[in-house]
N, C-alpha and C positions, 0 to 999 in steps of 0.2 A: 315200586308200585305207586301209582298216582292216588292221591286222596280221593279221587273220584271212584275208587273201589268201594266207597260208601254206597254207590249205586250198583252193587253187584247183584247176583241173582239168588242170594240167600232169601228164603221165604220170610224169615223174621230177623231183622238186623238188631244189633245190640250196641249199647254204649254205656259208659259210666257217667255219672252226674254228680257235681258238687264237691270234687276233691280239691277245691281251693278255698273252702270256707269251713270254719270250725263247726264241728258236729256233723259235717256233711249235710244230710237232709233229715236226720233224726233229732227231734227236739227232746232229748232225754239226758239224764244224768248218769247213765251206766258207764262203766269203763269200756275202753276199746273204740269209742267213737273217734272220727278223724279230728285231729287237733291242729290243723294247719302246720304240719311238719313237712318240710320239703322232701326229706328222704322217704317218708311214707308216701307222699304224692308220687314220687318217682316209681316206687315199688308197685303201687296200685296201677299206675299207667302201664308199666312193663308187663304185669300179669294180664291186663286186658289186651295189650298189643300182641303178646305171644299166643293168646287164646283166639285171636282173630276178630275181636270186637271191632266194629266199624268206626266207632266215634268215642272221643273223650271230650266231654263238654263241661265247662265250669258254670258257676252261678255268678252273675255280676252283683257284687255287694260292696257297699262302702261303710255301712254301720249295722250293728246288730239289733236284736229285738228284745233285749233286756231279759228279765227273769234270772234264775239261778245260773243258767248256762250262757247268758247273753248270746243267744243263738245266732250263729254266723257273724259274731262280732269281730272275730279275727279272720282276715281274708287276704289272699294273694290277688294282686291285680291281674286281670285275665289275659291281656295281650302278652305281657312278659312271661306269664305262667305258660301260655301255649308255646311260646318260642323255646322256653327252657325244656319243656317236656318233649317238644318236637325233636330236639337234638338227642334225646336218649331213647326214642322209640323208632320203629321201623315201618309199621304198616297202618296203624289206626289213624284216622283223620283227627287232627288236633284243632279244636275250635276255640275262639274267643267268644265270650258273651259280652256284647258291647252296648252300653247305654249311649244311644245316639246323641243326646244333648251334652255329653261330657267330652267329646273328641271331635276335632275338625276333620271333615272328610278328606282333605289333602293329606293330613298326617295319617289318618286311618288307612287310606289307600296305599301309602308307602309302607306302613307297618305290615299290612296284609301281604304285600308283595315280598317283603323281607322274610316273613315267616313262611310263606309258600316256598321260598328258595331254601330256607333252613330245613324244611321238612320234605323237600323234593316233591312238592305238589300234593301235600296232605293237609292243607290248611282250610278252615272254614270259619264263617262268621255267623253267630247267632245274634240276630238284631233284636234289641229291646228298646222301647221308646221311653222308659222311665215311668214308674208308677209310685215309687216310694218317695213321697214329698220331702221328708227330712233329708234324704240322700241328695236329691237333685238340688235342693236349696243350699247344700254344702258348697256347691259350685258358684254361688252368687247370683243365681237366677231363679225366678219363681217357676214352679212346675206349670207346664202348659196344659190347656184344656185337652181332653182326650183326643178328639179328632184332629186338633191342631198338631199334636205330636206326630201324627202320621203324615200330615202335610209337610212338616219339617223333615221327617224321615224320607219322604219321596225325593226331595231335593238332595238329601245326603247320599242316598244310594245311587241316584242318577249321576251325581258327580263322580262317585267312586267307580261306577261301571265305565264311564267315559275315560277316566284316568287309567284304568286297567287295559282299555282296548284301543283308544285313539292314538294314532301316531303323531298327530299334530298337537301343538299346545292347546290347552283348553281355556276358552273364555266363556264364562258363565255368569249370568246375573239373574237371580231369582228373588223371592221374597225374603229368604233367610241367609243366603250365601252369595258372595261375589268372588269369583275366581278370575284372576288376570294372568293369562299365559301360564296356566298350570301345567306341570309336566310330571310324569311318573315313568322313570326308566331305571332298571329294566321292567318288563312286564311280568306278571305272575307266570309261573310254570303252567298252571291249569288254564285251559282255554274253554270259554272266553275269559273266565275269572274264577276265583275260589268258590267253593260250595257255600250257599246261603241258606240259613234256617231262620224262621221267625215264628214266634208264638201267634196263634190265631184263635182268639176268644171272642172279641167283639165283632160286629158286622164290619166296621172299618178295618180292624186288624185282619180279618179274613180276606178282605179285598186287597190290602197291601201285600199280605203274604202270598195270595194267589197270583199276584202280578210279578213279584220279585223273587220269591223263595223257591229253592229246590225241595226243601223239607219244611213242612208246617208242624210246629210243636203244639200239641193240643193238651190242655189240662181238662180232662173229662169232668163234667159236672155230675155225671151219674155213672155207676158201675153196673147198671141194668143193661143187658146186652142190646136190647132193641133201641134204647135211648142212646147208648154209646155209638151204635152203628149209624144212627141218624146224624150224630155230631160229626163223625168221621166223613160220612158221605157229603155233608153240607160243605165242608172245607174243599173237597174235591170238586163239587159242583161250582162253587164260587170261583175257583181257579180256572175252570173251563169257561165260565161266563165272562170273566174279566180279561183273560189272556189266552184262551184256547190252549191251556197248558195242563199237563198232568203233574201232580206233586206227590211226594211221599208224605204220609202223615205219621208222626211219632207221638208217643206219650212217655211218661216216666212212671216207674214202678218201684215200690219198696219190696224187698225180698227177705223172707225168713224161711229157712229150710230146716226141718227137723227130721230125726230118725223115724218119728211117728207124727201123725197129725197133732196129737196131744202135745208132744214136745214143742212143735212149732207154735201152737197156740199159747202154751204156757209161757214161752219166751216172749211172744208178742205181748201178752198181758203184763209181764214183768217190766219190759222196757217202756211200754206205753202207759199203762194204768198205775203201776207202782212207782216207776222212776221218771215218768214224763214231767217235763217242765211246763206246767199248765199256764203259768204267767206269760212265758215267752210265746207259747202257742196262741194264747188269746190276743196278745199284742200283735202278732202277725196277722191273725184273722181280721182284727180291727183295721190294721193298716191297709190291707188290700180291699177294704170297703165292704166287708160282709156284715158289719154292724152287729157284733155278737151280743151286744146289750139288748138288742131288739128280738133276738131269737128265743124260741122256747128252750127251756133248759135241756130237754132230751136231744133236740136237734143240735144245739151248741156242743153238747158232749160228744155226739157222734162225729161232728165235723172236727172238733178239737183232737179227738183220738186219731183221725186220719192224718191230720197235720203233724202230730207228734210222731206217728209211725214213719212218716216220710213225706213231708210237704204236700200232703193230700193226694199222693200218687195212687196208682192202681195197686191193689193188694195181691201179692204173690206169697201166700202163707200156706205151708203144708209140707208134705214130704217132697222129695225130688220129683217123684212121678206126678204128684198132684200139681206141682209148680209147672212142669212141662205141659200138662193138660191145660193149665190156665194160659200159658204162653201160646199154645196152639189156638186157644180161643181168641186171642188177640188178632191173629191173622184173619179169623172169620169176621171180625169187625171191620176189616179193610185196612188194618194198620200195617205199615211197612217195618216199624221198629219200635223198640222201647229202650229208654235209658234206665239203667239199674242203679240202685243204691242200697246199702245194707246198714243196719244200726251199728254193728261192730264191723267197720267197713272192710278192712283188709282181710280179716278172718272170714267174713261172709262171702267176699269175692272169691277167695281161694276155694271155699267149699262149693260155691256155684260152679266154678270151672271144673272141679274134680267130679262133682256128683250130678249136676244138672246138664251141663253142656253136652256130655256124651249121649244123654237121653234125647236131647234136642236133635242131635245128628241122626240118631236111630229113628226118630219120629219124622224125619224129612224136613225139619224146620231150618236146618243149617247143613252145609256141606262140611266134611272133615277139613280141618285147617292144619297146614304145615307151616310153622313160623319160619320166617327168613332167618338165616344164620346171623348172629350178632357179631360185630367186629370185635377183635380181641382188644 
């Protein structure tokens, strides 16, 4: 089955997020968080794959955020991570999340082609332009101004697409890259090329994503339905304005399922408020430019709690039935899919597959899935 099955007709598509970085997406000191262990990464991916999740997507990370956990300080490199997991899964699309300034497009095009063949057409690229100054400067170059990053990325992805599709050698000379008789053989299995995802937050980012991406990844700035619906629609409108294209819009969500609503909320309070790494969370908020020192104390505490809970994602906290209601609500916002993550990652994922997924099928959010047989 092609990785393009990510564009199937399930009403709400699912993926996992962050199983290449320590702690996954939860900035907490509890036991059971993901600790950058390859065998666990394989098991998490196989659980998702056999449950019919459409995507398995990593976080591009080169250094952590300090605090007691040094959140995300241990990480697997995302291209080789995708290749390795692609070889032990059968159906889910395996993505790299790639910082554009850290890899030459000729090399990236060849690596993408190779992984697309390893996965039999299940590879995708989540394009990020680099916002963490200390990471980008590790590579010996200053971080570019915001809009310049996207100008650079325009050349990068243009070269990639031509290498994936052109039969003739590529000669290209732009502001940032010069390619002389570039060649990429064989071509990717997916036609015209692997699936592309890009975050779309700023105006420039939305325009880039609308032009190039099949899937726009949105970090919601509000959990109010009307406000969130406007954010989602804006991405779709921009894609149509710049390229007359339709795009899927995805978000990410942290998930806590309890036998009762109180059970779920009690565990949320435990791992976020009692065991949260506030230093690392504050460092992260400062790094992405939210200037926590200038925020009122109550506003900072709310934001920090969401980041501790799961990178500021959309909250799915409650009983299995309540979580399904919230997931159904996402489709009403115009969303095509959500990436999921759990504080105790593998334990939470297995619980979700056993308790929530069947209810999603009953609610018409997903079709029943029959996994492909695994080779002996």
